[in-house]
C-alpha positions as CSV (number, residue, x, y, z in Angstrom):
1,X,-0.2,-0.7,0.2
2,X,1.5,3.6,-0.7
3,X,2.2,6.1,2.2
4,X,-0.2,8.5,1.1
5,X,1.5,10.8,3.7
6,X,4.4,11.0,1.8
7,X,3.1,10.9,-1.7
8,X,1.0,14.0,-0.7
9,X,4.0,15.8,1.2
10,X,6.4,15.4,-2.1
11,X,3.7,16.2,-5.1
12,X,1.1,18.1,-3.4
13,X,-2.3,17.9,-4.7
14,X,-2.2,14.4,-6.8
15,X,-5.9,14.5,-7.4
16,X,-7.7,18.3,-8.0
17,X,-10.6,17.6,-10.4
18,X,-13.0,15.8,-8.7
19,X,-14.4,12.6,-10.5
20,X,-16.9,12.5,-13.4
21,X,-19.6,10.8,-11.7
22,X,-20.6,13.8,-9.0
23,X,-22.9,15.4,-10.5
24,X,-25.0,11.7,-10.6
25,X,-23.9,11.2,-7.2
26,X,-24.9,14.9,-6.3
27,X,-28.5,13.8,-8.2
28,X,-29.1,11.0,-6.3
29,X,-28.0,12.8,-2.9
30,X,-31.0,15.3,-3.5
31,X,-33.1,12.7,-4.3
32,X,-32.4,11.4,-1.1
33,X,-32.1,14.4,0.6
34,X,-28.8,14.3,2.4
35,X,-27.6,17.4,2.8
36,X,-24.6,16.2,5.0
37,X,-21.3,13.8,3.5
38,X,-18.8,12.0,5.5
39,X,-15.7,11.6,2.7
40,X,-13.6,8.6,3.8
41,X,-10.2,8.5,2.5
42,X,-10.6,12.1,1.6
43,X,-7.2,13.1,0.1
44,X,-6.4,16.9,-0.2
45,X,-10.1,17.0,-0.5
46,X,-11.4,17.4,-4.4
47,X,-15.2,16.0,-4.2
48,X,-14.8,17.4,-0.2
49,X,-14.6,21.2,-2.4
50,X,-16.6,20.2,-5.3
51,X,-19.8,18.9,-2.5
52,X,-19.1,21.7,-0.2
53,X,-20.0,23.8,-3.3
54,X,-22.7,22.3,-4.5
55,X,-24.1,23.3,-0.6
56,X,-23.6,20.6,1.1
57,X,-22.0,20.2,4.8
58,X,-18.8,17.9,4.3
59,X,-16.5,16.4,6.8
60,X,-13.1,14.0,5.5
61,X,-10.6,11.7,7.0
62,X,-7.5,10.6,5.6
63,X,-4.8,8.8,7.4
64,X,-2.4,11.8,6.3
65,X,-2.5,13.8,7.8
66,X,-1.0,15.8,4.9
67,X,-3.6,15.7,2.9
68,X,-6.2,16.2,5.9
69,X,-4.4,19.9,6.5
70,X,-4.3,20.6,2.3
71,X,-7.7,20.2,2.7
72,X,-8.8,22.2,5.3
73,X,-6.3,25.2,3.5
74,X,-8.4,24.2,0.8
75,X,-11.7,24.8,1.6
C-alpha cells in the first residue's frame, strides 16, 4: 500500500478535479434529501470542495495528516 502522506508531501494535490460521476452522485444525494456528507479517505479534499460548492455540509478524514491539512486549507 502506498504511503500517501509521503506522496502528498512530495507531490501536493495528486488529484484536483472531482470524479466524473460526481454530478450523478449530487443528483442522488438531492433526491434523497442528503445534506451532510462524510468522505472517508478524502485525500486533499477534491470531493469535499466540490460538494461544499454544491451546498453540502462536508466532513472528511484521511490517513495522511498532510493531506487533511491541505484539504482544510483548500476548503
